[in-house]
C-alpha positions in Angstrom: 12.5 -12.9 -0.5 9.8 -10.4 0.4 10.7 -7.6 2.8 9.0 -7.4 6.2 7.5 -4.0 5.5 5.3 -5.3 2.7 2.5 -7.8 2.1 1.2 -9.1 -1.1 -2.0 -7.0 -1.2 -3.1 -4.0 0.8 -6.6 -2.5 0.5 -6.9 1.2 0.9 -9.8 3.7 0.8 -10.0 7.1 -0.7 -9.6 8.6 2.8 -6.0 7.2 2.9 -4.9 8.9 -0.3 -2.3 10.1 -1.1 -0.6 6.8 -0.3 3.1 6.0 -0.1 5.1 2.9 0.4 6.4 2.0 2.9 3.4 2.9 5.0 3.9 4.8 8.3 3.3 1.6 10.3 6.1 -0.3 8.6 9.4 -1.0 10.4 12.0 1.7 9.6 15.1 -0.6 9.9 14.1 -2.6 6.7 12.5 0.1 4.6 13.1 1.3 1.0 12.9 4.9 -0.1 9.4 6.4 0.1 7.5 6.2 -3.2 4.0 7.5 -3.8 1.5 5.0 -5.1 -0.8 6.5 -7.9 -4.3 5.2 -7.1 -6.2 8.3 -8.3 -6.5 7.1 -11.9 -6.3 3.3 -11.5 -7.9 1.1 -8.8 -4.7 -0.9 -8.4 -1.0 -0.2 -8.4 2.2 -1.8 -7.1 5.3 -0.5 -5.4 8.3 -0.5 -7.7 10.7 -1.4 -4.8 9.0 -4.2 -2.9 6.2 -5.3 -5.2 3.4 -4.7 -2.7 0.1 -4.3 -4.5 -2.3 -1.6 -3.3 -6.0 -1.8 -4.2 -8.4 1.1 -3.9 -11.7 -0.2 -2.3 -14.9 1.4 -1.0 -14.4 -0.2 2.4 -11.8 -2.6 3.8 -12.6 -6.3 4.0 -12.3 -6.2 7.8 -14.9 -3.4 7.9 -17.5 -5.2 5.8 -20.3 -7.0 7.5 
């Protein structure tokens, strides 16, 4: 069962680094301890607690035209 503060893939931009999981907009009642996601050396990394995958992109899909 996947926790409510995660999704399977989250796209992030360089402006959002450093990044941690859970993110600030996640619900606090169902959160795990904060862990920083290392995206500086690799374009993709996952949270060791909830498995959410974070991918570094030039721009988010919703911002692309």
